[in-house]
Each structure stands twice: as structure tokens, then as C-alpha cells.
Kinemage of the C-alpha trace (Angstrom):
@kinemage 1
@onewidth
@group {chain A} dominant
@subgroup {mainchain}
@vectorlist {calphas} color= white
{ca met a 1} P -15.095 -8.523 13.235
{ca glu a 2} L -11.667 -8.035 14.796
{ca cys a 3} L -10.996 -5.223 12.348
{ca ile a 4} L -14.131 -3.417 13.281
{ca gln a 5} L -13.562 -3.932 16.998
{ca ser a 6} L -9.985 -2.451 16.651
{ca ile a 7} L -11.363 0.712 14.955
{ca leu a 8} L -14.245 1.239 17.392
{ca gly a 9} L -11.882 0.626 20.379
{ca gln a 10} L -9.610 3.579 19.625
{ca ser a 11} L -8.508 5.655 22.501
{ca tyr a 12} L -9.160 8.652 20.222
{ca ala a 13} L -12.902 8.061 19.743
{ca asp a 14} L -13.861 10.996 17.512
{ca leu a 15} L -14.137 8.927 14.328
{ca glu a 16} L -16.624 7.605 11.721
{ca leu a 17} L -16.329 4.071 10.319
{ca ile a 18} L -17.498 3.578 6.769
{ca val a 19} L -18.028 -0.061 5.813
{ca leu a 20} L -18.477 -0.723 2.160
{ca asn a 21} L -19.669 -4.177 1.243
{ca asp a 22} L -18.338 -5.159 -2.250
{ca cys a 23} L -20.949 -7.909 -2.752
{ca ser a 24} L -19.067 -10.168 -0.403
{ca pro a 25} L -20.288 -13.810 -0.024
{ca glu a 26} L -19.710 -13.276 3.734
{ca pro a 27} L -22.557 -11.974 5.896
{ca val a 28} L -20.995 -8.468 6.137
{ca glu a 29} L -24.237 -6.649 6.948
{ca lys a 30} L -25.122 -9.050 9.704
{ca val a 31} L -21.725 -8.577 11.247
{ca val a 32} L -21.943 -4.818 11.114
{ca arg a 33} L -25.480 -4.771 12.432
{ca gly a 34} L -24.136 -6.601 15.437
{ca phe a 35} L -22.365 -3.448 16.545
{ca ser a 36} L -24.676 -0.872 18.114
{ca asp a 37} L -22.461 2.109 17.483
{ca thr a 38} L -23.690 5.253 15.804
{ca arg a 39} L -20.225 6.014 14.353
{ca ile a 40} L -20.696 3.190 11.780
{ca arg a 41} L -22.076 4.003 8.299
{ca tyr a 42} L -22.907 0.938 6.084
{ca tyr a 43} L -22.971 0.865 2.332
{ca glu a 44} L -23.182 -1.736 -0.437
{ca asn a 45} L -21.918 -1.811 -3.980
{ca glu a 46} L -24.586 -2.902 -6.620
{ca ala a 47} L -21.886 -5.059 -8.263
{ca asn a 48} L -18.469 -6.405 -7.224
{ca val a 49} L -15.726 -4.018 -8.373
{ca gly a 50} L -12.790 -4.896 -6.052
{ca ala a 51} L -11.952 -8.051 -7.917
{ca val a 52} L -10.941 -5.972 -10.946
{ca arg a 53} L -10.386 -2.412 -9.680
{ca leu a 54} L -9.793 -2.421 -6.019
{ca thr a 55} L -9.076 1.345 -6.051
{ca asp a 56} L -12.733 1.968 -7.062
{ca asn a 57} L -13.709 0.666 -3.606
{ca trp a 58} L -10.989 2.770 -1.925
{ca asn a 59} L -12.112 5.911 -3.824
{ca arg a 60} L -15.793 5.408 -3.070
{ca cys a 61} L -14.830 5.207 0.610
{ca val a 62} L -12.876 8.564 0.235
{ca ala a 63} L -15.902 10.164 -1.476
{ca leu a 64} L -18.215 9.100 1.376
{ca ala a 65} L -15.816 10.222 4.103
{ca glu a 66} L -16.988 13.316 6.108
{ca gly a 67} L -13.981 13.612 8.406
{ca glu a 68} L -10.989 15.884 7.810
{ca tyr a 69} L -8.684 12.893 7.574
{ca val a 70} L -9.163 9.433 6.117
{ca val a 71} L -7.634 5.992 6.544
{ca ile a 72} L -8.354 3.152 3.963
{ca met a 73} L -8.605 0.030 6.060
{ca gly a 74} L -8.209 -3.565 4.877
{ca asp a 75} L -10.901 -5.832 6.429
{ca asp a 76} L -8.402 -8.490 7.591
{ca asp a 77} L -6.084 -6.094 9.364
{ca arg a 78} L -6.315 -4.308 12.661
{ca leu a 79} L -5.234 -1.251 14.535
{ca glu a 80} L -3.519 -0.823 17.828
{ca pro a 81} L -5.831 0.982 20.375
{ca asp a 82} L -3.645 4.077 20.135
{ca tyr a 83} L -3.406 4.256 16.301
{ca leu a 84} L -5.362 7.469 15.910
{ca glu a 85} L -3.964 9.027 19.063
{ca glu a 86} L -0.362 8.415 17.695
{ca phe a 87} L -1.344 10.077 14.397
{ca val a 88} L -2.905 13.083 16.219
{ca ala a 89} L 0.418 13.516 18.049
{ca leu a 90} L 2.342 13.287 14.762
{ca met a 91} L 0.030 15.862 13.253
{ca thr a 92} L 0.845 18.263 16.188
{ca asp a 93} L 4.509 17.781 15.622
{ca tyr a 94} L 4.165 18.292 11.872
{ca pro a 95} L 1.140 20.443 11.254
{ca gly a 96} L -0.158 21.306 7.815
{ca leu a 97} L 1.042 18.131 5.960
{ca asp a 98} L -1.318 16.137 3.777
{ca val a 99} L -0.080 12.617 4.430
{ca tyr a 100} L 1.324 10.762 7.561
{ca his a 101} L 2.704 7.297 7.948
{ca cys a 102} L 3.441 4.858 10.655
{ca arg a 103} L 5.603 1.681 11.017
{ca ser a 104} L 3.681 -1.642 10.917
{ca leu a 105} L 3.686 -4.992 12.617
{ca ile a 106} L 3.247 -7.985 10.371
{ca ile a 107} L 0.954 -10.623 11.887
{ca asp a 108} L -0.022 -14.118 10.881
{ca asp a 109} L -3.475 -15.703 10.450
{ca arg a 110} L -3.639 -16.166 14.244
{ca gly a 111} L -2.771 -12.569 14.979
{ca glu a 112} L 0.709 -13.457 16.324
{ca ala a 113} L 3.534 -11.146 15.680
{ca met a 114} L 5.935 -12.071 12.786
{ca arg a 115} L 8.151 -9.033 12.073
{ca leu a 116} L 8.279 -5.234 11.923
{ca thr a 117} L 8.525 -3.124 8.795
{ca pro a 118} L 11.714 -1.000 8.598
{ca ala a 119} L 11.873 2.218 10.697
{ca gly a 120} L 12.153 5.553 8.788
{ca pro a 121} L 12.918 9.192 9.279
{ca ser a 122} L 10.403 11.432 11.078
{ca phe a 123} L 10.150 13.565 7.922
{ca glu a 124} L 11.161 13.198 4.297
{ca arg a 125} L 10.292 14.762 0.989
{ca val a 126} L 8.806 12.834 -2.046
{ca cys a 127} L 12.032 11.933 -3.764
{ca asp a 128} L 13.553 10.359 -0.652
{ca his a 129} L 10.284 8.518 -0.107
{ca ile a 130} L 10.395 7.107 -3.703
{ca trp a 131} L 14.108 6.335 -3.438
{ca his a 132} L 13.904 4.240 -0.326
{ca arg a 133} L 10.706 2.431 -1.423
{ca leu a 134} L 11.965 1.495 -4.920
{ca asn a 135} L 15.312 0.324 -3.408
{ca gln a 136} L 13.107 -2.075 -1.289
{ca trp a 137} L 14.309 -0.593 1.930
{ca arg a 138} L 10.768 0.220 2.940
{ca ser a 139} L 7.618 -1.758 3.354
{ca gln a 140} L 4.345 -0.036 3.384
{ca tyr a 141} L 0.577 -0.674 2.977
{ca ile a 142} L -2.531 1.328 2.241
{ca ser a 143} L -3.642 1.382 5.880
{ca asp a 144} L -0.503 2.693 7.475
{ca phe a 145} L -1.074 6.052 5.751
{ca val a 146} L -3.444 8.765 7.090
{ca tyr a 147} L -4.433 11.314 4.456
{ca arg a 148} L -6.006 14.715 4.610
{ca thr a 149} L -9.270 13.939 2.859
{ca asp a 150} L -9.425 16.925 0.617
{ca ala a 151} L -5.787 16.665 -0.369
{ca leu a 152} L -6.339 12.956 -1.462
{ca arg a 153} L -9.384 14.024 -3.444
{ca asn a 154} L -7.627 16.942 -5.082
{ca ala a 155} L -4.688 14.639 -6.146
{ca gly a 156} L -7.255 12.507 -8.022
{ca gly a 157} L -7.927 9.970 -5.151
{ca cys a 158} L -6.155 6.569 -5.002
{ca tyr a 159} L -4.134 5.886 -8.093
{ca thr a 160} L -5.526 3.010 -10.228
{ca leu a 161} L -3.231 0.165 -11.229
{ca pro a 162} L -4.162 -3.431 -12.043
{ca leu a 163} L -4.990 -5.335 -8.764
{ca ala a 164} L -3.927 -2.076 -6.985
{ca trp a 165} L -0.292 -3.407 -7.398
{ca gly a 166} L 1.630 -0.309 -6.326
{ca ser a 167} L -1.406 1.854 -6.033
{ca asp a 168} L -0.645 2.600 -2.376
{ca asp a 169} L 2.876 3.693 -3.373
{ca ile a 170} L 1.855 6.157 -6.050
{ca thr a 171} L -1.098 7.528 -4.098
{ca ala a 172} L 1.338 8.459 -1.325
{ca tyr a 173} L 3.804 9.929 -3.781
{ca arg a 174} L 1.271 12.201 -5.305
{ca val a 175} L -0.214 13.459 -2.124
{ca cys a 176} L 3.263 14.099 -0.455
{ca arg a 177} L 4.716 15.716 -3.644
{ca asp a 178} L 4.574 19.361 -2.437
{ca lys a 179} L 4.831 19.144 1.336
{ca gly a 180} L 6.617 15.871 2.149
{ca ile a 181} L 5.491 13.135 4.608
{ca ala a 182} L 5.875 12.691 8.467
{ca arg a 183} L 6.261 9.292 10.024
{ca thr a 184} L 6.083 7.675 13.470
{ca asn a 185} L 8.098 4.627 14.151
{ca lys a 186} L 5.636 3.259 16.691
{ca pro a 187} L 4.015 0.294 15.000
{ca val a 188} L 0.374 1.010 15.466
{ca phe a 189} L -0.886 -0.730 12.409
{ca asn a 190} L -1.131 -4.527 12.142
{ca tyr a 191} L -0.869 -5.964 8.607
{ca arg a 192} L -2.040 -9.627 8.325
{ca ser a 193} L 0.076 -11.697 6.030
{ca asn a 194} L -1.872 -14.536 4.580
{ca gly a 195} L -2.717 -16.383 1.435
{ca leu a 196} L -5.639 -13.987 0.585
{ca ser a 197} L -3.637 -10.789 0.511
{ca ile a 198} L -2.886 -8.961 -2.795
{ca thr a 199} L 0.829 -9.937 -2.357
{ca ser a 200} L -0.132 -13.611 -2.321
{ca thr a 201} L -3.007 -13.718 -4.862
{ca gly a 202} L -3.974 -12.256 -8.154
{ca ser a 203} L -2.763 -12.611 -11.731
{ca asp a 204} L 1.032 -12.498 -11.941
{ca leu a 205} L 0.805 -11.082 -15.442
{ca glu a 206} L -1.579 -8.254 -14.333
{ca lys a 207} L 0.886 -7.369 -11.525
{ca met a 208} L 3.715 -7.155 -14.094
{ca arg a 209} L 1.513 -4.974 -16.312
{ca ala a 210} L 1.006 -2.758 -13.178
{ca asn a 211} L 4.735 -2.453 -12.975
{ca leu a 212} L 4.946 -1.124 -16.533
{ca arg a 213} L 2.331 1.528 -15.732
{ca tyr a 214} L 4.244 2.319 -12.392
{ca ala a 215} L 7.340 2.882 -14.409
{ca ala a 216} L 5.496 5.126 -16.818
{ca trp a 217} L 4.132 7.141 -13.946
{ca leu a 218} L 7.618 7.459 -12.408
{ca arg a 219} L 9.114 8.654 -15.703
{ca asn a 220} L 6.389 11.303 -16.173
{ca phe a 221} L 6.753 12.435 -12.535
{ca leu a 222} L 10.490 12.901 -12.809
{ca glu a 223} L 10.174 14.790 -16.082
{ca ser a 224} L 7.765 17.238 -14.490
{ca tyr a 225} L 8.959 17.552 -10.942
{ca thr a 226} L 11.109 20.483 -9.776
{ca pro a 227} L 13.152 19.125 -6.866
{ca his a 228} L 13.270 21.006 -3.575
{ca glu a 229} L 16.752 22.317 -2.799
{ca thr a 230} L 17.471 19.486 -0.368
{ca glu a 231} L 16.468 16.822 -3.013
{ca his a 232} L 18.777 17.490 -5.943
{ca val a 233} L 21.131 14.481 -5.291
{ca val a 234} L 18.406 11.972 -4.672
{ca tyr a 235} L 16.401 13.393 -7.604
{ca arg a 236} L 19.349 12.931 -9.908
{ca asn a 237} L 19.927 9.381 -8.583
{ca leu a 238} L 16.209 8.582 -9.400
{ca val a 239} L 16.480 9.966 -12.899
{ca glu a 240} L 19.652 8.031 -13.645
{ca gln a 241} L 18.686 4.755 -12.021
{ca gln a 242} L 14.927 4.529 -12.590
{ca asp a 243} L 15.281 1.669 -15.140
{ca arg a 244} L 17.456 -0.300 -12.556
{ca leu a 245} L 14.974 0.387 -9.770
{ca met a 246} L 11.951 -0.755 -11.853
{ca leu a 247} L 13.804 -3.795 -12.928
{ca arg a 248} L 14.174 -4.798 -9.220
{ca arg a 249} L 10.398 -4.363 -8.875
{ca lys a 250} L 9.915 -6.739 -11.804
{ca gln a 251} L 12.255 -9.283 -10.253
{ca tyr a 252} L 10.410 -9.017 -6.960
{ca thr a 253} L 7.112 -9.656 -8.729
{ca met a 254} L 8.529 -12.688 -10.503
{ca ala a 255} L 10.134 -14.069 -7.373
{ca leu a 256} L 6.793 -13.837 -5.595
{ca ser a 257} L 5.174 -15.765 -8.314
{ca met a 258} L 7.700 -18.491 -8.216
{ca arg a 259} L 7.135 -19.500 -4.582
{ca arg a 260} L 4.957 -22.227 -6.075
{ca his a 261} L 5.390 -24.123 -9.325
{ca arg a 262} L 8.786 -22.489 -9.979
{ca ile a 263} L 9.525 -24.253 -13.267
{ca arg a 264} L 6.004 -23.422 -14.686
{ca arg a 265} L 6.295 -19.808 -13.624
{ca cys a 266} L 9.837 -19.576 -15.184
{ca trp a 267} L 8.401 -20.736 -18.467
{ca met a 268} L 5.522 -18.263 -18.199
{ca trp a 269} L 7.891 -15.353 -17.784
{ca tyr a 270} L 10.065 -16.597 -20.554
{ca lys a 271} L 7.039 -16.617 -22.908
{ca his a 272} L 6.196 -13.101 -21.929
{ca arg a 273} L 9.623 -11.720 -21.697
{ca lys a 274} L 9.277 -9.369 -24.696
{ca glu a 275} L 6.032 -7.863 -23.412
{ca phe a 276} L 7.705 -7.008 -20.084
{ca gly a 277} L 11.135 -6.269 -21.315
{ca leu a 278} L 12.664 -9.185 -19.432
{ca arg a 279} L 16.036 -10.921 -20.140
{ca leu a 280} L 16.840 -14.507 -19.305
{ca arg a 281} L 19.234 -13.196 -16.685
{ca asp a 282} L 16.335 -11.360 -14.999
{ca ile a 283} L 14.222 -14.528 -14.759
{ca phe a 284} L 17.195 -16.413 -13.371
{ca val a 285} L 17.861 -13.740 -10.740
{ca ala a 286} L 14.202 -13.879 -9.669
{ca ala a 287} L 14.285 -17.573 -9.408
{ca val a 288} L 17.306 -17.455 -7.145
{ca lys a 289} L 15.685 -14.740 -4.949
{ca thr a 290} L 12.506 -16.889 -4.521
{ca arg a 291} L 13.947 -19.120 -1.770
{ca ser a 292} L 15.049 -16.255 0.454
{ca leu a 293} L 11.824 -14.330 -0.234
{ca ala a 294} L 9.660 -17.312 0.737
{ca lys a 295} L 11.620 -17.732 3.924
{ca leu a 296} L 11.170 -13.991 4.766
{ca leu a 297} L 7.413 -13.976 4.165
{ca ser a 298} L 6.975 -17.162 6.248
{ca asn a 299} L 8.871 -15.869 9.391
């Protein structure tokens, strides 16, 4: 309910709210019907799809959207009242782009502020965006992006990976490929960090398989992409260091999994080391990182 209230309470009121019920056990329709607002459009899936292919839900919402721009919103997160107003101002400053981004505030289960995601430049091209993200200097979520609806559709919609692990990244890369991305450092999106988020749940092995597909996408992108004149250095760095960068992503995924039952998870990764191209050193590094990662995510 808090999520819906934060959307309907926007200072920029010209919006539509599409609610897609993915066969939830919660009384979603009853909650939605409790809002007497003509801007709401309610739909239901015939069968649950999000548990396996979350991006199918995202893409159905994109297909249903009638507005010029679209935001894919998680049902446990919330928007600041000036979220849309801030993005309209950003679009005025950087007209003609296909994707815009904002800084985020991480909140806990009670809605209390925990920390801010890192700030970034007001504009950057795709290679810079990839470089900073894969070096883990950026945090981002599907709902802190605003996409031009037609551009997102023309790019093939939200990119499908197992558990949508990295889908938000690659979706943004594909849409900002030609024109770049503009950003506001005002944290107008609130991401709720809890035990039910994708980061905290889901099959660890499926997340690692998503990493392999992420690496394959990156390799294909770099082979086919012609960098802008301002991107040559960072493009070369990406080409030369892509294996190192993707290894860091693998280590992060392992470290997340080891926050609980560390010994058991270490053994699991050891058994699957050949499938994922892991060395014993990589598993050890992830285990060492687990303590600092758990502290960061709890603060």
C-alpha cells in the first residue's frame, strides 16, 4: 500500500499506474480496489511467472504502458513525492535521451534511512556507465531508471537473465548505447533492503549462471560496439579487463551467499567450480569479503 500511495501522491500528477498481480497470495486486488483513483489500471497474470522469469512481468508492464516514459516499480519500494518532477527537470536539461537515472536512498523494513547509493556524473556514455558499474563503484536498481517507452521496446524490452540477476544493468546498457544516460544526484527513489529482495533470496547457482550470461553479453557488446570519440580509453580498459571485472561480480555473488552457512556455501562453490570457472583462491577471497559485505548491508 505504501508503494501505491507514494506513486499516486506524486507532485507531478500526469501519470498512469499499472498494477500487475502475478498470482500473489496477498490480497492485491482488494488493496488496489481500495484506491478510488482513475489513474490505476489493474491486471492479473493467469499463472505466476515472476518466480522464474521476473523480466516477463516487467516486459508485460512495458507492453501495457500508454505513457511516453515508463518506470518499473518494485512493490516493496517507494518514491519520494517529487520523483517524477525531478525526472521532468532532468529531461528538460538533457532532452532527447532514452534513459534517465537517479540516486537512491536505501531504507530498512521500517522505512528508516540506512545509506545512500554513490553519486555520479550528470551525463555519461555507455562505456563509462558499464565501467563504473562493473568496478562496483555504483549501485542501481530497476526502479531508479526512467525509460522512454518506445526506446525500451525497440531495444527488446528488459533483458532476461535468471532471477533477473543483472537484468537491470544490461537493460540500461542497451537503451543508453547510442545516446548515453543523464543522472540526478537527488535521491528520489527509496529501495527497501530486506530478506525478500532478489539480492537476499533466490538460488545462488542460478545467480552465478546469470553472471555467465552477463559476461557473454558484455563480450558480444564490446566486439560489436564502435566507441564514441570520448570513450576510446575506457572502451579499451573494458576490453582488456572484462574477465577481471566479471570475476569480481562472481566473487560478490559468492560473498552474498556466504552470509549464512559459510562453510556449506564454500563447499557448494567448490563442487561447482568447473562450471563457473572458479579457482580456490576466488572462493577464499569471497569468504573473506563476506564479513564486510554483511556489515555493509546491515547498516
